[in-house]
Each structure stands twice: as C-alpha cells, then as structure tokens.
ZAMARGU-4260 file (C-alpha; in steps of 0.2 Angstrom, whole numbers, plus 5000, padded with zeros to 4 digits):
<rodrens>
0) 5004/5015/5121 | 5018/5026/5121 | 5027/5034/5106 | 5046/5036/5108 | 5051/5039/5090
5) 5043/5045/5074 | 5031/5031/5069 | 5037/5019/5083 | 5028/5015/5099 | 5027/5002/5113
10) 5012/4995/5122 | 5021/4993/5139 | 5032/5008/5142 | 5038/5003/5159 | 5048/4988/5152
15) 5059/5001/5143 | 5068/5004/5160 | 5077/4988/5157 | 5086/4995/5142 | 5099/5001/5155
20) 5105/4982/5155 | 5112/4985/5137 | 5125/4996/5145 | 5132/4982/5156 | 5142/4973/5142
25) 5153/4989/5140 | 5156/4989/5159 | 5159/4971/5162 | 5167/4958/5151 | 5157/4943/5144
30) 5173/4933/5142 | 5182/4923/5156 | 5196/4934/5163 | 5213/4926/5166 | 5222/4931/5182
35) 5239/4926/5175 | 5244/4936/5159 | 5248/4954/5160 | 5240/4963/5146 | 5252/4978/5147
40) 5265/4966/5140 | 5256/4962/5124 | 5258/4973/5109 | 5243/4984/5103 | 5232/4973/5092
45) 5218/4983/5082 | 5209/4967/5077 | 5208/4961/5094 | 5201/4977/5101 | 5188/4978/5086
50) 5183/4960/5090 | 5181/4964/5108 | 5170/4979/5104 | 5160/4969/5092 | 5156/4956/5106
55) 5151/4969/5118 | 5140/4977/5105 | 5131/4961/5101 | 5128/4958/5119 | 5121/4975/5121
60) 5110/4973/5105 | 5103/4956/5112 | 5098/4964/5128 | 5090/4979/5119 | 5081/4969/5107
65) 5074/4957/5120 | 5068/4972/5130 | 5059/4981/5115 | 5051/4964/5111 | 5044/4962/5128
70) 5038/4980/5128 | 5028/4977/5112 | 5037/4987/5099 | 5027/4991/5084 | 5025/5004/5070
75) 5009/5014/5072 | 4996/5016/5058 | 5001/5030/5046 | 4994/5041/5032 | 5007/5045/5019
80) 5004/5057/5004 | 5011/5050/4988 | 5012/5056/4970 | 5008/5045/4955 | 4998/5045/4939
85) 4979/5043/4939 | 4963/5052/4942 | 4947/5051/4952 | 4934/5043/4941 | 4915/5039/4943
90) 4909/5025/4932 | 4891/5029/4928 | 4883/5012/4921 | 4867/5011/4911 | 4857/4996/4918
95) 4842/4997/4907 | 4835/4981/4899 | 4842/4985/4882 | 4860/4983/4889 | 4856/4964/4890
100) 4855/4963/4871 | 4870/4961/4859 | 4877/4974/4848 | 4866/4966/4835 | 4851/4971/4846
105) 4847/4952/4849 | 4847/4941/4865 | 4864/4933/4867 | 4864/4915/4860 | 4882/4911/4866
110) 4890/4917/4850 | 4890/4935/4854 | 4892/4945/4871 | 4878/4956/4878 | 4883/4974/4878
115) 4883/4974/4897 | 4894/4959/4898 | 4907/4966/4885 | 4907/4983/4894 | 4909/4974/4911
120) 4924/4964/4905 | 4933/4978/4897 | 4930/4990/4911 | 4936/4978/4924 | 4953/4977/4914
125) 4953/4996/4914 | 4951/4997/4933 | 4964/4984/4936 | 4977/4993/4925 | 4975/5009/4935
130) 4981/5006/4953 | 4982/5024/4958 | 4964/5029/4954 | 4950/5032/4966 | 4935/5025/4958
135) 4916/5026/4962 | 4902/5017/4953 | 4884/5022/4950 | 4871/5014/4940 | 4854/5021/4933
140) 4839/5014/4924 | 4822/5020/4931 | 4831/5029/4945 | 4850/5031/4949 | 4859/5022/4963
145) 4876/5024/4970 | 4884/5007/4971 | 4902/5012/4978 | 4908/5029/4983 | 4925/5035/4978
150) 4937/5022/4985 | 4955/5015/4981 | 4949/4998/4986 | 4948/4989/4969 | 4939/4974/4976
155) 4923/4984/4980 | 4923/4992/4963 | 4925/4975/4955 | 4911/4968/4965 | 4900/4983/4960
160) 4904/4980/4942 | 4899/4962/4943 | 4881/4967/4946 | 4881/4972/4927 | 4876/4953/4924
165) 4860/4955/4933 | 4844/4959/4922 | 4841/4978/4919 | 4825/4988/4921 | 4815/4996/4907
170) 4819/5015/4907 | 4834/5026/4905 | 4835/5041/4917 | 4852/5047/4912 | 4849/5065/4919
175) 4847/5060/4937 | 4861/5048/4935 | 4873/5061/4929 | 4868/5072/4943 | 4872/5059/4956
180) 4889/5055/4947 | 4894/5073/4948 | 4889/5074/4966 | 4900/5060/4971 | 4915/5070/4970
185) 4919/5079/4987 | 4929/5094/4990 | 4944/5083/4995 | 4946/5078/4976 | 4948/5096/4970
190) 4967/5094/4967 | 4965/5078/4956 | 4959/5076/4939 | 4941/5071/4940 | 4930/5063/4927
195) 4913/5055/4924 | 4913/5040/4912 | 4895/5037/4906 | 4893/5019/4898 | 4876/5018/4890
200) 4867/5012/4874 | 4854/5025/4874 | 4848/5041/4883 | 4832/5049/4888 | 4824/5066/4889
205) 4832/5077/4902 | 4820/5089/4910 | 4824/5108/4910 | 4825/5107/4929 | 4838/5093/4929
210) 4848/5102/4915 | 4849/5118/4926 | 4854/5107/4941 | 4868/5099/4930 | 4874/5116/4924
215) 4875/5123/4941 | 4884/5108/4949 | 4897/5107/4935 | 4900/5126/4935 | 4904/5124/4954
220) 4914/5108/4953 | 4920/5105/4935 | 4923/5088/4929 | 4929/5079/4913 | 4915/5070/4904
225) 4916/5055/4893 | 4902/5046/4885 | 4905/5028/4879 | 4890/5025/4868 | 4887/5007/4865
230) 4878/5009/4848 | 4866/4994/4843 | 4864/4989/4825 | 4851/5000/4817 | 4852/5014/4830
235) 4855/5032/4825 | 4872/5038/4829 | 4877/5053/4840 | 4884/5063/4826 | 4872/5058/4812
240) 4862/5073/4807 | 4843/5071/4805 | 4837/5067/4787 | 4827/5079/4778 | 4809/5080/4785
245) 4814/5070/4800 | 4809/5077/4817 | 4825/5083/4827 | 4818/5083/4845 | 4824/5076/4861
250) 4809/5064/4861 | 4814/5057/4844 | 4833/5058/4845 | 4837/5058/4863 | 4855/5052/4861
255) 4859/5066/4848 | 4852/5079/4860 | 4861/5072/4875 | 4877/5074/4866 | 4873/5092/4861
260) 4868/5096/4879 | 4884/5089/4886 | 4894/5100/4873 | 4887/5115/4881 | 4892/5112/4899
265) 4909/5121/4896 | 4920/5106/4902 | 4931/5094/4893 | 4919/5082/4885 | 4922/5067/4873
270) 4909/5055/4865 | 4914/5038/4858 | 4903/5027/4848 | 4907/5009/4849 | 4898/4996/4839
275) 4908/4981/4844 | 4918/4975/4859 | 4934/4979/4850 | 4927/4997/4848 | 4923/4998/4866
280) 4941/4992/4870 | 4948/5006/4859 | 4938/5019/4867 | 4943/5014/4885 | 4961/5014/4880
285) 4959/5032/4874 | 4951/5037/4890 | 4965/5028/4899 | 4977/5039/4889 | 4968/5055/4892
290) 4966/5053/4911 | 4985/5049/4914 | 4989/5064/4924 | 5000/5068/4940 | 4990/5063/4955
295) 4993/5066/4974 | 4985/5053/4984 | 4984/5047/5002 | 4990/5029/5006 | 4985/5022/5023
300) 4998/5010/5031 | 4991/4999/5045 | 4999/4995/5062 | 5015/4984/5059 | 5020/4973/5074
305) 5039/4973/5076 | 5041/4962/5092 | 5044/4946/5081 | 5058/4955/5072 | 5065/4961/5088
310) 5065/4943/5095 | 5074/4937/5079 | 5087/4950/5081 | 5090/4945/5099 | 5091/4927/5094
315) 5104/4930/5080 | 5115/4940/5092 | 5114/4927/5105 | 5118/4913/5092 | 5134/4923/5087
320) 5139/4925/5105 | 5136/4907/5109 | 5148/4902/5095 | 5161/4915/5101 | 5159/4907/5119
325) 5162/4889/5112 | 5178/4895/5103 | 5185/4903/5118 | 5200/4896/5126 | 5201/4891/5144
330) 5210/4904/5155 | 5229/4901/5157 | 5234/4895/5174 | 5251/4888/5179 | 5250/4870/5185
335) 5269/4867/5185 | 5276/4864/5203 | 5287/4877/5211 | 5306/4872/5211 | 5312/4865/5227
340) 5324/4875/5237 | 5341/4865/5237 | 5350/4865/5253 | 5365/4876/5252 | 5381/4868/5258
345) 5392/4879/5269 | 5408/4885/5261 | 5424/4880/5269 | 5429/4892/5283 | 5410/4897/5285
350) 5400/4889/5299 | 5384/4881/5294 | 5368/4890/5299 | 5358/4878/5309 | 5340/4876/5303
355) 5326/4881/5314 | 5322/4868/5327 | 5339/4859/5326 | 5349/4856/5342 | 5366/4862/5342
360) 5378/4849/5349
</rodrens>
C-alpha cells in the first residue's frame, strides 16, 4: 500500500505509471479531423474552444479514473479528534436480590415493575440520548464485576444493561464496587468530565480500609459522584435524621452513613431519592443536564474503498464522450467532379497549337 495524498492510498502503486495516458487527449484530438477546411479562415469562437477543452478534459478524467480504480484507490483508516457535548461515565449497578422487588418491596405481579427493570429501561433511554459519551458498566452484589470498560460502542453498553433482568445475589458490597468504578477511568480521560453514577436500593458497611482506598483514589483522580437511591416503601431515607433513641450507626443505617461518607470526599456529589419510576426518570434527567459539558473525543473512521467511485466516474465521462461522438458530423470532403477543360478554339490569325501526339499534315 502506498500513500500519495493525505488520507488516500493505493494497493498497486505500479499501475499509477499509466496516469501518463491522461495527458494524451490534450496532445491528440479525440474527434475526426477534416483535411478540407482551413481553420484559420473561421472566426474566433469561445464556445467551441470551451467545448473542445471540455471534451479533452473528460477524456483525461476517464483515463485517470480507470487507472486509479485499477490501482485500488482507497481512504485509509483515520483517527479524528472532534469536539462535542458529553462526558465519560461509569454506571455502577446494584445487582443484589432486593433490586428484583418493586418499589412497594413486593415481588412483581405484572402491574408494577421491579426496581431493576424500571432502572434498566430508563438508563437505556439515557444512554441512547447521549451519543458522544464514553460509558462503562460495572455491577456489584457480593463482589464487584466490570461488565464493559469505557467505550463509545453503545451496543456493548446496552447488552451489559440487559443483564439487569437476571436474578441478583444476596449482599451489597458497595465499597468495593465504588473502588472498581473509580479505577475504570484511565489517564486518557483526564481532560473530559468524569462521573460515577451509582444505582442502588441500599448500601452496606464500608470498612475503614476501603474508605481509605477510596479517599486516595479520588484525591488522585477526581470524579463527580451521583447516587440514584431507589427507595423502597418503608425504607429509611438518606436525609432522614434518626429518631430519638434510635441507633445511628453504619450497621443500622448504612444508606445514611454512605451518603455522609460520600459528602466528605471533596468532589461534586449529588444524591437522588426515587420512590417510583417517574422519580427515577426525573433524577436521570437532572444528571443528564449536569453532565452536558464540552467534550473532546476521538472518532475512528475505517478504511473506505474508493475504487467503485472511480469506476463510476470513468463510466460517466465515457458516456458523455459517447454521446458527443454520436452527434459528431462526418468530415467534410468534396465529391463534386472537377470541371472539364474546354478545348480552346484558335483565334483568327493565330495558328492552332497541335495537341500532343497529333500528326501535322
């Protein structure tokens, strides 16, 4: 493969030697030449000269297009930096068994959606509405698991979210899940807005070691944090203070203490309580608004074959030349007989000149 212009290349460079044939129409006429008329006698005609130049140019274009097609013309794959609006997001999804219940904390009976199903449906709409984002997906229950790394391929993200319909496990190890989500951002994402969106209907106790790890990771690579808390009927709220005499410990009120811990990390943080699918939709819309910032992203363009376009170009030029050739008049040639030389009679007093071969008497 040989590059001859920025972004363009050919597979068979030796064929390009034949491009010299495109010069021939400007040296030789493609129309029939009449030997009889004398062009110097005709007045200057700009339209005719333009037509003649156009015909020669079309012939050269047809030759060049055919040669490029035979050479395997194509545009190479490219990496283009573009600017848009979006962010780099990691969706951290709770897959504990409680997510399979409805907001009324009952098993779905066909009249109400499970929290996992409602969250999946609304998050899918969110993902599809943000074409410029790079999105990763991680899940957690007893242990965290990376489902999809940061990618701009929305089909992979949608496939990962589809697994939210599968039954969950028993526990909620949210601390390890947050650590995995933060670690999914690489150094190449430093110039973009980065956010972790935690979707959970509960929390668990985060050990001091994991708390220290999270503080260190976020101090080194800051991210925005959002918690979409799917609150079940009868569950304590994130912002609800403990009643008098009620124990206020991470073991008794893990959601409240996770919210307090996230507030101490020194990064932008918002918590949303949603008690219905409509509240989930409103919270996601707010996150969508908050994460609409300028984003520089890289778009990969695959190789594009241009040989077919070159063949069609040559075919179009040849078709026009064929029409011109069919409309061309036949060269002018004189077919009238030359006038016969009349025998000149001798004038009186002048002797006749004998013709060659005659015998004088």
